N, C-alpha and C positions, 0 to 999 in steps of 0.2 A: 730373717725375721727371728726375733727372740721369743722366749717363752712368754706366755700370758702373765702379766704382772699388774699390780695395782698402780694407780696413777703415781708418777714419780715427782718429787719436789726437787728441782734444780735451783740451788741457791735459795733465793727468797721468792721465786716465782713458781706458781703451780700452772703447768701448761694446760690449756683448755682441752676438754674432751670433745672429740668429734664423733659423729655417727654416720654410718653408710649402710646401704642395703643392696645386695646383689641377688639376682635371680638366675638360677641355672635350670635350663629346660631339658626335658627328656622325651624320647620317642614313646609312642603309645605302648603301655605294658612293660616298659623297660626301666631299670634302675641304673643303667650304665651311663656314666658321665661322658658326654660327647667331647670332641676335641675343642669345639667352640666354648663349651662350658668350662673345660680346663683352662683355656686361654683367658676367659673372663676372670676366673679365680686367680690365676697366676699373675695377671696384669696388676691386680690390686694388691695381693699379698706379697709380691716381690718388690713393691715400692720401697726404696731405701729411706724415704723421708718420713715413714710412719712407724709408730710403736703400737702394736695391737694390745688392747687391754682386755677385751672379752669378745667371744664369738658364740652365736647360737644359730642353729639350723633347723628350719621347719620344712617337712616334706608334704607335698600335696599331690592329688590325682584328679583326673577328669571323672566324669560320671559313668564311664564305661566299666562294667564289671560289678561284682557284688560289693556291698559296703565293707564286709570283712576283708576281702582280698585287697581292696583299695587302701585300707588302713595299713595292712602289712607292706604293700608296695610303697606307700608314702614314707613309712618308717625306714625302709631299705634305701630309698633315695636320700633321705637325710643322713643316714649312716654312711653311705658311700661318699657323700660330699665331705662329711666329717673326717673320714679315713684319708681322703685325698689331702685335706689341709694338714692333718697331723703328720702324714708321711713326708710332705714336701716343705712344710714351713714351721716345724717344731712347735706347733700349737697343741698343748697337752690337755687343755680343759675346754671342751666344746659341748654345750648343751644341745641335745637333739630331740626331736619329737616328730611323729607322723600324725598329720591331721586328717588323713583320708581324702575323700573326694570333696570337691567344691561344687556346690549346687549351682546350676545355671538357671537364672530367672529370664523368662522370655524365650525367644527363638534359639534353638540349639544350633551351633555351627562348629565346624572343625577348627576355625580360628580361636573360638572361645575355649574349646577343649584343649588345644595345644598350649594356650596361655596358662591353663590350670595344671598342666603336667610339669611341675617345677619343684625346686627346693629354694627357699628364701634364706639367704645368709645375712644375718644382722651383725654388724661389727661396731664396737666402740674402740676408738683409737685416739692417739695424740700425735701431733706433728713434732718430729724431733727438732730440738733447738739448733739453729744455724750459727748464731753469733757466739761462738766459743773460741777463745784465742788459744793458740798452740802453747803459749808460755805457761798456761795454767795446768798443763799436763806433762807427764814424763816424756823426755825426748827420745827414749828407747834407742840411744846410740846414733841418732841422726846427726849429720853435719850440716853446715851451711856453706854457701859459696865463698864466704869470707875465711873459712878454714883452709888449711893445707890438706888437699884431698889425695887419697890413695885409692888403688884398685879395691873395689868392694864397698867403698863408702857410699852411704845413701843420703840423699837430700830430698825432703818433702817440698813440693812446690806450694808455697803458701799463697794465700789470697786466690786460690784456684777453686772456686765454688761452682758446682754444676747445678743446673735445674734438676729437680727430682726425676731420677730415672731417665735422664736425657744427656746428650753430649754438649748441649748449649750452655754457655756460661751464665751464671746467675748475675754476676756483675762484670760485664765484658771489659770495661775500662780498667778495673782493678786487675783482672786476669791478664790482660795484655801488657799492663805495666810490669807485672811480676815476670811474665814470660820474656819481656824485653831485657830485663836484667840478666836472665839466664843465657839468653842468646848472646849478650855482650860478653859474658864470661867465656863462653865456648869460642867466640871469635878471637878473644885475646889469648886463648889457650888451644891452639889448633891441633895439638897432638893428643888431646884428651878425647877418648871415645866413651860412649855411655849407652845405657839401655833405659827406656822409658817404661815404667811399670804402672799399670792401673789396678786399683783395688776398690772394692765396694763393701758396704756394710749391710747388715740386716737381712741376710739370706741364710738358709740352712745348708748343712753340708751335702744335702741331696742335690743341690743346684750348683753346677760348676760356675755359673755367673748369673748376674742379675739381668732382668729383662730391660732391654732398650726400647722405650716407648716410641721412639722415632721410627724403628724398623720392625718391632715385634719380635726381635731375636734376643736370645739369652746370651748376649755378648757385651754387656755394658762396660765392664772394666777394660776389655780389649779395645772397644770402640773409642773410649776416652783416651787411651794411650795412643791409638792411631791418630786421633785428632791433634794431639800435641806433636807427634812425629811430623804430620803433614804441615803443621804450622811452622815448625822449625825449618823444614825444607823450603817453605815459601819465603822464609827470611834469610836464606842463604847458607844454612847449615847442611853439609854434605850428607847424603843418605848413607854413605860408606862409614860414617862415624857413629851411626845410630842404629839401634834396633828397638823394638817395642813389643810388649806382651801384656796380656790381661790375666790376673790371678784370682778374680772373683773375691771370695773371702777366705782363701786358703791360709793367709798369713795375717791374722788380726793382731793389732798392737796390744801390748799388755798395759794395764793400768789406765786405760782411757775409756771414755764413754763410747758407746757403739757407733755413733755417727762419725767419730773421728777415724774409723776404719775406712771411710770413704776418702780416698786420697790418690794422688799421682806422685810417684817417686822417680828421681833420677838416680841410677846406680852407675858408678864409675867402673868401666870395664878395661880401660887402657889409659896410661899416663904418658 
């Protein structure tokens, strides 16, 4: 996730601003974010398909306790959510406020009270553009399978677009056509060994990897590399020729927009 920024203009198109609202719930009298609350926040803010534009957090309380203490508690809840987001997602400008207790009209119940013990996170964001060609960006020393390859050379698998924060292909036919070309190369060059490296975009250095929405684990780059590895095995490429690894966002590319850090690379390890 990048720093909060104003809406960006790519080319001649202004990408539409989206809005979302999340609720994080607390135990009675507590301002500690629960594991489920952290998971709710992480699932949204680790989504590599979005660019966050602004965030605000409002804290609330139930009607138990004095009005003064509830205002303080609601402020603390908002502050703790803000600190969690700043610490984990490089969000450096978050508006926070505590609104105190929410009055309950009618019959009082524990369900209503638990609903009021929350912090509400309002987010404005835009969807990162997907249709960007590699030719418009620096090649950063990458080769193609039409080049003479040496140990250490890297090739990006083009046309390999994934669904947001998942291992499924956005365009399966295009992906399989591209992968079939690579399989053909390795079958024609049986002495070449290689490693499959997965990378993601849009997460901070505090996260080793992005969240995989299919499993709930923070292993998205590794899971995508594993998927390509398994696919190659299913098409007859020997496991002994390959390895795979996920690197999160440890190695961002220079001179490209952030969404192009989401990639799978082939690195030649033996000729």
